[in-house]
Backbone as a chain_set.jsonl record, in Angstrom:
{"seq": "MFLAEEAAKATSNINHFDWFMLAFTILIGIGFVRLVMTKPKKNVFAIGFTAVSLALFLYIDYIMIFKVWMA", "coords": {"N": [[55.358, 77.366, 92.119], [55.619, 79.999, 90.519], [55.895, 81.587, 91.956], [58.496, 81.243, 92.567], [59.905, 81.825, 89.976], [59.364, 84.54, 89.913], [61.323, 85.133, 91.638], [63.617, 84.306, 90.991], [64.172, 86.005, 88.319], [64.358, 88.897, 90.257], [67.275, 89.094, 90.741], [70.008, 90.236, 91.172], [72.192, 92.654, 89.094], [74.48, 92.891, 89.867], [77.494, 93.22, 91.124], [80.037, 92.193, 93.662], [82.654, 93.224, 92.769], [82.113, 95.661, 91.038], [81.63, 97.652, 92.936], [84.226, 97.778, 93.561], [85.339, 98.998, 91.639], [83.878, 100.972, 91.146], [84.811, 102.97, 93.233], [87.726, 102.881, 93.043], [87.445, 104.638, 90.624], [87.081, 106.656, 91.595], [88.662, 107.224, 93.012], [91.081, 107.896, 91.486], [89.556, 109.914, 90.304], [89.76, 111.67, 92.053], [92.864, 111.727, 92.868], [94.02, 113.057, 90.382], [92.606, 115.462, 90.264], [94.102, 116.529, 92.397], [96.731, 116.581, 91.024], [95.913, 118.209, 88.977], [96.091, 120.736, 90.505], [98.423, 121.585, 91.818], [100.186, 123.616, 92.604], [103.268, 124.847, 92.128], [105.188, 123.236, 90.302], [104.09, 121.039, 87.565], [103.774, 118.068, 87.409], [103.366, 116.098, 83.961], [103.887, 114.004, 82.846], [102.759, 112.762, 84.835], [99.942, 113.699, 84.931], [99.11, 113.215, 82.956], [98.846, 110.692, 82.276], [97.178, 110.045, 84.585], [94.889, 110.99, 83.45], [94.441, 109.502, 81.494], [93.801, 106.944, 82.692], [92.09, 107.805, 84.143], [89.73, 108.179, 82.257], [89.724, 105.681, 81.133], [88.461, 104.253, 83.403], [86.055, 105.42, 83.333], [85.043, 105.07, 81.295], [84.305, 101.881, 80.995], [83.052, 101.904, 83.621], [80.538, 103.449, 83.232], [80.118, 101.302, 80.86], [79.407, 99.307, 82.461], [77.456, 100.314, 84.179], [75.76, 100.9, 82.512], [75.274, 98.393, 80.641], [75.119, 96.426, 81.977], [74.167, 96.733, 84.535], [71.329, 98.056, 83.851], [70.657, 96.063, 82.267]], "CA": [[56.635, 77.323, 90.963], [54.979, 81.042, 89.636], [56.914, 82.878, 93.217], [59.94, 81.216, 92.606], [60.225, 82.309, 89.058], [59.653, 85.375, 90.264], [62.46, 85.592, 92.867], [64.891, 84.213, 89.682], [63.994, 87.303, 87.68], [64.378, 89.592, 90.726], [68.332, 88.674, 91.02], [70.768, 91.478, 90.827], [73.08, 92.363, 88.053], [75.498, 93.8, 90.529], [78.917, 92.343, 91.805], [81.204, 92.917, 94.631], [84.08, 93.783, 91.916], [81.843, 96.776, 90.891], [81.914, 98.393, 94.178], [85.536, 98.099, 93.805], [85.809, 99.706, 89.921], [83.373, 102.655, 91.494], [85.952, 102.87, 94.154], [89.282, 103.153, 92.352], [87.623, 105.686, 89.57], [86.21, 108.144, 92.23], [90.361, 107.787, 93.868], [91.617, 108.297, 90.151], [89.331, 111.438, 89.732], [90.426, 113.036, 93.253], [94.351, 111.672, 92.508], [93.488, 113.492, 89.165], [92.575, 116.701, 90.434], [95.239, 117.003, 93.474], [97.826, 116.369, 90.313], [95.738, 119.368, 88.169], [96.007, 121.697, 91.522], [99.158, 121.704, 92.054], [101.087, 125.367, 92.067], [104.601, 125.543, 91.758], [105.737, 122.799, 89.057], [103.164, 120.271, 87.583], [104.416, 116.655, 86.757], [103.16, 116.784, 83.196], [103.032, 113.019, 82.633], [101.868, 112.177, 86.26], [98.775, 114.144, 84.826], [98.33, 112.695, 81.282], [98.795, 109.263, 82.602], [96.228, 109.903, 85.203], [94.158, 111.122, 82.757], [94.293, 108.525, 80.512], [93.441, 105.979, 83.156], [90.466, 108.148, 84.442], [89.155, 108.388, 80.934], [89.569, 104.498, 80.725], [87.905, 103.764, 84.32], [84.951, 106.06, 83.17], [84.279, 104.155, 80.009], [84.018, 100.801, 82.222], [81.778, 102.502, 84.519], [79.724, 103.461, 81.939], [79.647, 100.069, 80.144], [79.162, 98.751, 83.619], [76.21, 100.38, 84.594], [74.339, 101.133, 81.106], [74.877, 98.019, 79.782], [75.42, 95.377, 82.402], [72.996, 96.792, 85.567], [69.883, 98.072, 83.663], [69.741, 95.333, 81.052]], "C": [[56.203, 78.716, 90.419], [56.42, 81.943, 90.912], [58.173, 82.112, 93.077], [60.793, 81.703, 91.331], [60.275, 83.635, 88.693], [60.84, 86.226, 90.834], [63.879, 85.139, 91.897], [64.906, 85.61, 88.646], [64.618, 88.519, 88.696], [65.987, 89.46, 91.241], [69.312, 90.07, 90.406], [71.807, 91.074, 89.467], [74.937, 92.824, 88.92], [76.594, 93.307, 91.37], [79.493, 93.132, 92.82], [82.462, 93.873, 93.938], [83.496, 95.482, 91.442], [81.717, 97.713, 91.525], [83.095, 98.678, 93.983], [85.68, 99.443, 92.715], [84.993, 101.171, 90.197], [84.403, 103.414, 92.08], [86.896, 104.022, 93.818], [88.879, 104.512, 91.317], [87.407, 106.994, 90.204], [87.771, 108.325, 93.254], [91.05, 108.266, 93.056], [91.476, 109.592, 90.077], [90.253, 112.374, 91.053], [91.97, 113.001, 92.845], [94.153, 113.105, 91.411], [93.438, 115.527, 89.315], [93.264, 117.597, 91.464], [96.577, 117.286, 92.046], [97.624, 118.319, 89.59], [96.11, 120.779, 89.341], [96.935, 122.249, 91.969], [99.404, 123.299, 91.43], [102.401, 125.378, 91.092], [105.27, 124.863, 90.513], [104.471, 121.548, 89.281], [104.179, 119.027, 86.706], [103.195, 116.31, 85.26], [102.872, 115.146, 82.765], [102.628, 112.048, 83.878], [100.379, 112.285, 85.704], [98.207, 113.718, 83.537], [98.105, 111.339, 81.68], [97.625, 108.939, 83.861], [95.122, 110.399, 84.569], [93.171, 110.204, 81.63], [93.42, 106.969, 81.2], [92.305, 106.58, 84.052], [89.195, 107.992, 83.206], [88.418, 107.009, 80.705], [87.992, 104.121, 81.233], [86.077, 104.204, 84.288], [84.334, 105.135, 82.287], [83.939, 103.041, 80.607], [83.265, 101.161, 82.829], [80.708, 102.926, 83.386], [79.048, 102.218, 81.284], [79.021, 99.29, 81.262], [77.848, 99.043, 83.872], [75.009, 100.631, 83.609], [73.886, 99.614, 80.405], [74.274, 96.559, 80.547], [74.034, 95.288, 83.796], [71.87, 97.403, 85.063], [69.809, 97.427, 82.525], [69.391, 94.337, 81.375]], "O": [[56.605, 78.617, 89.259], [57.433, 82.597, 90.662], [59.062, 82.65, 93.738], [61.996, 81.951, 91.401], [60.85, 84.084, 87.701], [61.203, 87.388, 90.651], [64.998, 85.607, 92.111], [66.012, 86.067, 88.357], [65.423, 89.241, 88.108], [66.032, 89.792, 92.426], [69.174, 90.666, 89.338], [72.127, 89.991, 88.977], [76.079, 92.958, 88.482], [76.272, 92.981, 92.513], [79.496, 94.36, 92.909], [83.018, 94.869, 94.4], [84.289, 96.423, 91.476], [81.657, 98.796, 90.943], [83.362, 99.866, 94.165], [86.048, 100.583, 92.994], [85.307, 102.238, 89.667], [84.864, 104.412, 91.526], [86.969, 105.231, 94.04], [89.739, 105.374, 91.136], [87.487, 108.102, 89.673], [87.979, 109.266, 94.021], [91.818, 109.137, 93.464], [92.373, 110.417, 89.901], [91.041, 113.317, 90.991], [92.464, 114.071, 92.491], [94.182, 114.209, 91.955], [94.003, 116.438, 88.71], [93.193, 118.823, 91.556], [97.319, 118.256, 92.203], [98.433, 119.247, 89.589], [96.399, 121.848, 88.803], [96.767, 123.323, 92.546], [99.052, 123.894, 90.411], [102.569, 125.714, 89.92], [105.856, 125.577, 89.7], [103.991, 121.146, 90.341], [104.969, 119.119, 85.766], [102.023, 116.292, 85.634], [101.739, 114.896, 82.355], [102.277, 110.869, 83.825], [99.597, 111.345, 85.853], [97.042, 113.862, 83.166], [97.025, 110.85, 81.346], [97.233, 107.792, 84.076], [94.118, 110.224, 85.26], [92.019, 110.181, 81.198], [92.716, 106.179, 80.571], [91.606, 105.787, 84.683], [88.005, 107.736, 83.389], [87.256, 106.85, 80.332], [86.966, 103.867, 80.603], [85.152, 103.651, 84.883], [83.285, 104.527, 82.502], [82.76, 103.214, 80.917], [82.254, 100.516, 82.551], [80.204, 101.973, 82.79], [77.835, 102.056, 81.154], [78.058, 98.587, 80.958], [77.027, 98.128, 83.815], [73.793, 100.59, 83.795], [72.811, 99.399, 79.846], [73.408, 95.806, 80.101], [73.265, 94.356, 84.033], [71.029, 97.385, 85.962], [69.075, 97.883, 81.648], [68.704, 93.649, 80.62]]}, "num_chains": 1, "name": "protein.A"}
């Protein structure tokens, strides 16, 4: 019975959806860098939208890692 309780405590808090969230954050970050690095004409609306999306995803990732995974 003691071993079963230890095995139940050792389960992970990481879901499959968490890995998709991290992958989307990386993709949004790559897109943001590419939008900022364009030379002739910058699309200000796209840069702003991507910046807000990246900030939101980074905040969600912060909560996911430090409040859920490390809990």
